VOTI-629923 format. One record per residue: z, x, y of N, C-alpha, C in turn. Coordinates in pm, whole numbers, plus 32768, in hexadecimal, padded with zeros to 4 digits. Example, Ala and Ser with C-alpha at 12.3 -4.5 7.8 and 13.67 -1.06 7.14 Angstrom:
830C85277DC7830C84CE7E3E830C85287EB6 82C485057F1F82CA85577F968313850A8003 
This chain:
C08993A5B91FC0D693D1B993C07693F1BA06 C09E93CBBA7FC04D93DFBAF6C08F9447BB4F C03C949DBB8FC0739500BBEBC04194E5BC79 C0969502BCDAC07594F3BD67C0909578BDAA C02F95AABDF3C03F9627BE3BC09A9610BEB3 C0FD966ABEC4C159965DBF34C16396E2BF7D C16A96D9C002C17C974DC05AC1F79734C0B0 C23E979EC0D1C2AB9793C132C28E97F4C1A3 C28E97BEC21EC2639809C294C2CD97FBC300 C2EF986BC340C3469869C3B6C2EF9855C431 C30397E6C479C2AF97C1C4EAC2F297E0C56F C2A197FDC5D2C2CC981FC65AC31F989FC65E C2F19903C615C3379983C615C2D599F3C5F1 C2F29A6AC625C2A39AE1C603C2E69B32C596 C35B9B04C566C3A49B50C500C3D09AF3C490 C3D29B28C419C4049ADDC3A7C4999AC0C3B9 C4C59A4FC388C54F9A1FC392C57399F0C41F C50F99E1C474C52399A2C4F6C4D9991DC4FB C4D998DDC56EC492985FC57DC4C597F3C521 C46C9799C4FBC4929725C4ABC4449725C428 C4879730C3B4C43F9731C335C40E96A4C310 C393969FC2DFC3599621C2B0C313963AC22C C31795D7C1D5C2C995DBC15AC246958FC170 C1DC95C0C132C1599581C13AC125956DC0AC C10994F0C087C0D594D0C003C046949DC010 BFEA94E1BFCBBF5D94BBBFCEBF419461BF56 BF1593E5BF71BEFF9381BF09BE6B935FBEFD BE429335BE85BDBB9300BE72BDB6926DBE96 BE259226BE82BE31919ABEAABEC5917EBEC2 BEDF910FBF06BF6890F1BF2BBFBE90D2BEB1 C0389104BEB5C09D90E4BE50C0E79067BE7B C136902EBE21C18E8FC0BE46C1EF8FEFBEB2 C2108F97BF0FC26C8FBBBF7AC2F08FF0BF43 C3238FB0BEDAC3A48FD9BEA3C39F9066BE6C C32D908DBE32C31F9114BDFDC318917BBE6E C2CE915BBED8C2C991B7BF4BC35391C6BF8A C39C9157BF91C4249160BFC8C47E91B6BF6F C46E91ABBEECC4BE91FCBE8FC49B9291BE9D C41B92B0BEADC3F3933BBEC1C42F9372BF41 C42A9324BFADC4639350C02CC4F99366C020 C53C930EBFD8C5CD931EBFC4C5E9939CBF72 C59893B6BF0CC5AA942DBEBAC59094ACBF0A C52C94A8BF63C511951CBFB9C5859537C018 C5C394CAC047C63994D2C09FC61D9523C11E C5A69511C155C582954AC1D6C57B94D9C23C C57A94FEC2BCC5729496C322C4FA943BC30B C4889478C2E1C4119426C2CBC3BD945EC259 C3829402C20DC3199423C1AEC29E93D4C1D7 C22D9419C1E9C1AF93D7C20AC15C93C7C18B C11D9353C17CC0C19338C10FC0369320C14B BFD1935EC10EBF4B935CC147BEE59334C0DD BE8B92DAC103BE1992B4C0B0BD9B92C0C106 BD38930CC0D6BCBB9319C120BC5F92A4C101 BC2D9264C16DBBCF91F5C160BB579216C1B7 BAE99240C179BA77926EC1C7BA9B92EBC215 BA8992E5C298BAAC9358C2EEBB359348C32D BB7A92DBC30DBBFC92BEC347BC6A92D9C2E0 BCDA930CC30FBD50931EC2BABDB692B3C2DD BDCE9258C280BE3991F6C294BEBF923BC27D BF239217C2CDBFA3925DC2C7C01791FBC2D4 C0819215C287C0FF91CAC291C172922EC289 C1E59207C2C3C2579262C2CCC2D6921DC29A C3259265C24CC3A2922FC217C4139293C230 C4839261C263C50092ADC262C53E929CC1D8 C5B292D9C1BEC5F292C0C13CC61A922EC123 C61B91DCC18EC64A9152C17DC5E690E6C1A7 C5879104C201C52E909BC235C4A490D4C255 C440907BC258C3BE909EC291C3C7908EC328 C38790EAC374C38E90E6C406C30290D0C441 C30190A2C4BFC284907FC501C23290F9C529 C2769166C54CC23091DBC580C2869256C56B C24892C4C544C2909343C537C23493B4C565 C26493FEC5C8C213946AC5FFC21394E7C5AA C28A9516C583C28D9598C53FC24B9592C4B5 C2579520C470C2169514C3EEC17F9505C3FC C14F94CFC46DC0C094C9C487C08B9554C4A8 C0D695A1C4F6C0B1962CC511C0AB967BC48E C1119668C438C11396ACC3B7C09C9682C361 C0799601C365C00695D0C319BF859610C349 BF77961BC3CEBF03965EC405BEFA96EEC3D6 BF6C9733C3D5BF6F97BDC3A6BF3E97C6C316 BF6C976DC2C0BF46976FC233BEB19752C223 BE7E96EEC269BDF196C8C259BD969737C28D BDB89773C2FEBD6797E1C332BD6A985BC2D6 BDE0987EC2A3BDF198FEC260BDE998F9C1C8 BDFB9882C18CBE02987BC0FBBDA79811C0BD BD5F97C7C10FBD07975FC0DABC759775C101 BC5797E7C13CBBCD9808C15CBB8E97B1C1C6 BBDE977EC224BBA79725C28ABB549774C2EF BAD6974BC307BA849792C369BAA49767C3F8 BA8097BBC457BA929796C4E3BB2097A9C512 BB38977DC58EBBB89794C5CFBC039713C5F2 BBDA96A3C5B7BC1C9623C5D6BC2895CEC559 BC9B958DC54BBCB49530C4DDBCD594A8C518 BC9B9440C4E0BCBB93B7C509BD159377C4A0 BD8A934BC4CABDE59300C475BDE4926EC49E BE019217C43FBE10918AC45EBE939158C424 BEE4911CC47ABF6290E0C451BF5B904BC46A BF808FFBC405BF818F6AC418BFE88F41C480 C04E8F95C496C0B98F72C4F5C0A58FADC580 C056901AC58AC049905EC60CBFB99079C635 BF589049C5E9BECD9056C612BE9290DFC5F8 BE329104C64BBDEA9182C639BE3B91F6C672 BE46925EC624BE8C92D8C64BBE31934EC62B BE3793B4C67EBDE39428C666BE3594A8C669 BE07950BC61DBE3F9591C623BDCC95F2C63B BDDC9644C6A2BD7696A6C6C3BDAF9732C6B1 BD59978EC687BD829819C670BD4A9871C6DE BD9E98C7C715BD739929C779BDBB99ACC75A BD719A0AC71EBDAA9A88C6F1BE1C9A6DC68F BE959A9BC6ADBF039A8AC64DBF599A0FC66C BF2C99B8C6C4BF7B9942C6E9BF3298C2C6C6 BF81985BC6B0BF4E97D6C696BF7E9777C702 BF299718C727BF4996BCC793BF37962CC765 BFA295DFC76EBFA09551C74DBF6C9503C7C4 BF1694A1C7ABBEE59444C810BF1C93BBC7E9 BF889391C82FBFD29317C80CBFD092B5C881 BFE39233C865BFF591D3C8D2C07B91E8C918 C07A91E1C99CC0F691EBC9E9C14C916FC9D2 C1CF9183C9D7C22D9114C9C8C22F90C0CA47 C25B9045CA38C2778FEECAABC30D8FDACAB0 C34B8FF8CB21C3DD8FF2CB2BC4068FBACBB2 C4818F89CBB6C4B48F48CC2FC5478F6CCC41 C5778F6DCCBEC6058F86CCD5C65A8F1ACC95 C6D08F3ECC67C72B8ED9CC32C7BA8EFFCC56 C8118E9ECC4EC89A8EAECC7EC8FC8EACCC09 C9018F19CBBBC9658F23CB51C9AE8FAACB5B C9C68FD6CBD6CA079057CBEACA8C9062CBA1 CAE38FFACBA5CB629007CB5BCB4E901BCAC5 CAEA8FD6CA8CCACF8FE6C9FECA9F9072C9DD CA4B90AACA33CA1A9132CA1DCA8D9196CA30 CAE5917CCA8ECB5891D4CAA0CBAC91D9CA21 CBBC9169C9E0CC079167C961CBBF91BAC8F7 CB3A91B7C8F8CAED9203C895CAF49299C8AB CAF592C3C929CAE59350C94BCB65938DC984 CBBC9339C9BCCC38936EC9F6CC2C9394CA87 CBBC9379CAC5CBAC9393CB54CB489330CB8D CB51931BCC10CB0292B5CC53CA7792EACC76 CA0B92A9CC49C98592D5CC71C96492AACCFF C8FF92EACD39C8D092C3CDBDC87B9245CDB6 C82A923ACD4CC7D191C8CD3AC7C391AECCA4 C7A29132CC83C783910ECBF8C70490B9CBF7 C6AD90D5CB97C630908BCB86C626905BCAF6 C5DA8FF0CAE3C5BD8FBDCA5EC5288FBCCA48 C4FA9006C9E2C46D9006C9BDC4548FA6C94B C3E18FB5C90AC3BF8F5BC89CC4218F67C828 C4548FDFC811C4AC8FF1C79DC5319034C7BD C53C907BC82EC5B290CEC848C5EB90B5C8D3 C66E90D1C8DEC6AA90E1C961C69A9172C98D C68D9188CA10C68A920ECA48C6EF9217CAB9 C74B9276CAAEC7B2928BCB14C797930FCB5A C796930BCBE0C7769380CC31C7F793BACC6B C808943CCC5BC87D9482CC8FC85394EACCF7 C8B69526CD38C89A957CCDAAC876960BCD8A C8A1963ECD16C88C96CBCCF9C87596E3CC65 C8379754CC47C822977CCBBCC8A79786CB71 C90F97B4CBB8C99297C3CB78C9CA973CCB4D C9AF96D2CB9BC9DC964CCB74C9A19626CAEC C9229646CAD8C8DE9624CA5BC90B967FC9EA C9109700CA05C9359761C99DC9C3974AC96A CA1E9727C9C6CAAC971CC9A1CAD39692C970 CA769633C96ECA9595AAC944CAC595A8C8B3 CB2F955BC89ACB649549C813CB5B94B5C7F1 CAEC948AC7B7CAD593FBC7A5CB3393BBC741 CB53933EC75ACB9B92E9C6FCCB30929EC6AD CB1192CFC634CAA19297C5E9CAB99206C5C0 CB3591E2C5ABCB519155C58ACB2D90FCC600 CB509128C679CB2D90DBC6F0CA9690D7C705 CA529149C6EFC9C0914CC6FEC97F90EDC69B C9B490E7C621C9789093C5B9C97E8FFEC5DB C9D68FD9C639C9E38F4DC660C9848F25C6D0 C93E8F88C70BC8DB8F66C770C8688F19C730 C8338EB9C777C7C48E68C744C7418EB1C75E C72E8F1FC714C6B88F73C728C6AA8FD0C6B1 C6369014C6A9C626907AC641C68790EDC655 C69F9111C6D6C6F69182C6F1C70A9197C785 C7459209C7A7C769922AC831C73692B5C854 C6E792BCC8BFC6BB933AC8F9C718935BC96C C74693D8C975C78A9405C9EEC7399479CA27 C7319480CAACC6D794E0CAEBC70C9509CB74 C6DB957CCBA3C70295B1CC26C69D961BCC4F C69C9642CCD0C64996B5CCF7C6759731CCAB C6169787CC8AC6359801CC41C64D9877CC9C C69498DACC69C6AB9954CCB6C63099AFCCB6 C5E899B5CC47C5749A0CCC3DC4F399C1CC1D C4FE993FCC06C48B98E8CBEEC499986ECC48 C4329819CC48C43597A5CCA1C4A19741CC7A C4B29729CBF5C51B96CDCBCAC54696EFCB3D C5BF96C6CB1CC5F696D7CA96C61F964ECA61 C6339647C9DDC65B95C8C9A2C6A295DFC91D C6E49575C8EEC715956AC865C6FC94DAC83A C6FA94C3C7B6C6E0943DC782C73F941EC710 C77B93A7C717C7DA937AC6B1C7A792F7C674 C79E92F3C5EDC768927CC5ABC7B09256C52C C8359243C530C87B921CC4B6C8499196C47D C80D9141C4D3C7D690C3C4A1C76990DBC439 C725914EC443C6B89170C3E6C6E191D9C380 C76291F3C375C7929253C314C78D92E3C344 C77E92F9C3C8C7749380C401C7D79389C475 C84A93C8C45FC8AC93D1C4CBC8729417C545 C83D9491C532C7F694D5C59EC7749510C568 C70794E9C5A6C683951BC57EC66A959FC5C6 C63E9608C57FC62E968AC5C0C5C8968DC632 C5519655C61BC4EA964DC684C49D95CAC66F C4969577C6D6C46494EFC6C5C3E794DAC719 C37294E8C6DBC2F694D7C724C2E9944EC762 C30C93E5C716C2FB935CC749C3529342C7C3 C3C69380C7CCC41C936EC843C3D693A1C8C1 C37D9401C8AFC3379437C924C2CC93D9C95A C2AC936EC912C2549309C94CC29D92BEC9BD C32092C2C9BCC372928CCA29C39292F9CA8E C3BA936DCA5DC3E693DACAB4C377940BCB10 C2FF9419CADBC2939455CB2BC26F9400CBA5 C253937CCB97C2349330CC10C2A99328CC72 C3249325CC3DC3989322CC97C39F93A1CCEA C39D9415CCA9C3AD9494CCF2C33294B7CD43 C2BC948BCD17C24594A0CD67C251945CCDEE C28093DFCDEDC2949396CE6CC30693D4CEBD C37193FBCE7AC3E69430CEBFC3C894B6CF02 C37D950BCEBDC3639592CEEFC2DF959ECF39 C28C9535CF34C20E9537CF7BC1A99598CF42 C1A795A5CEBEC1489600CE7DC11F95C6CDF7 C0A495E2CDCDC07195A9CD51C0859604CCD9 C08D9687CCEDC0A296E5CC81C1329717CC86 C176970DCC13C204972FCC0FC223977ECB90 C28897D2CB99C2BF9818CB25C34897DDCB06 C36497CBCA87C3DF9788CA5FC41F97D0C9E9 C4A197BDC9DCC4EA97EDC967C544977FC935 C548976DC8B2C5AF9718C877C61D9775C846 C6949765C87EC6FD97CAC86DC76197A0C801 C72B9780C78CC77C976CC715C7A397F4C6DD C7EC97F5C66FC8149873C631C79B98C5C607 C7349885C5CFC6BA98CCC5A7C66198E9C61F C65A988BC67BC60D989DC6F6C5789896C6E2 C5329871C74CC4A1986BC748C466986EC7D3 C3EA98A3C7DCC3A498AFC85CC3279858C85A C30C9816C8CAC29C97BAC8D2C25097CFC955 C1CA97CEC94CC17497CEC9C0C144973FC9D5 C1579709CA4BC143967BCA61C0E19663CAD4 C09995F4CAC9C04095CBCB36C03E9534CB3E C0459501CBB7C03F9471CBD0BFB1944BCBF4 BF7093F8CB9FBEE893CACBB5BEE59332CB9F BF2192E4CBFABF309254CBE4BEAD9213CBBB BEAF91BCCB54BF269187CB0DBF4C91D9CA92 BF269259CA8FBF4392AFCA1DBF9B9323CA4A BFD59367C9E7C01C93E4CA01BFEE944BC99A BFF294CAC9C3BFD19539C96AC0519587C94F C06B95A0C8CFC0E795E2C8A5C0C09655C84A C0D496D1C876C0A39744C82CC10F97A1C7FD C0F097EAC792C14C984DC75EC1129895C6E6 C15D98F4C6B4C135993FC63EC1769905C5C2 C14A9934C54DC1829906C4CEC1809979C46A C1E09977C40DC1EE99E0C3A9C1FD99A1C31F C1AC99CFC2BFC1B5999DC236C22F99D9C1F2 C2809982C1B4C2F699B0C16AC2DE99B1C0D3 C2A49943C09DC28D9940C00DC21B98E3BFEB C1E498F9BF73C188989BBF35C1B9987FBEA8 C197980BBE72C1C497EBBDEBC183976DBDB9 C1B69738BD4AC18496BEBD0FC1F79662BCED C1E095E2BD04C23E957BBCDAC209953DBC59 C25D952DBBF8C23694F4BB77C26A9465BB6F C20F9407BB66C2309379BB62C2119342BAD7 
């Protein structure tokens, strides 16, 4: 019998039971894809990250309960937390390598962790009626990035009060749908819906901020921004636009450690 160390971490939050929970599995070598997918399904969290150390680099992959994804912010933040605090990693920076998203970094500054990710490339698109069917209200603008649609609304209340039609969202030709607006107490707010990936609403979506940060940076004329994802659990993010990269920061809280028996 083989055991795998597993951690569960709440990312982008200063309190337990907030932010976005992610599982982190530390491996000596890669498992079969089907086994990693089964573990992620058994965990039944938005994301499970699997990590293999190769030299000074940590290779990383992410699985929802139903599919492997190209990029996940909160599970990378959670992975950084685990490596810094439970794997004896020296220094204040971790280099990750993803076959799907390239080089990613996590830096530690006091009690916060900061993701260094590539910025998304997105363009305006004309599917306002389709988004209206998904959300029940007309957005001001719609954009399409590499993996997601992003719909912009006029107020935080528009985003907070949205009641998505998940069946309609699941028919969009994308990983998911970001909705966003100016915030009342922060620069911008957002929510993320991804039924295509087995996640009706993701509590806090780091990867969505690779689209949100360059958009709001240009819109507001500032490079440093504060953001909130206003899901039921909620999460806070410190953001910076550094083209062609973005910095996405937040806190993390350890919920559990354990072993998987294979």
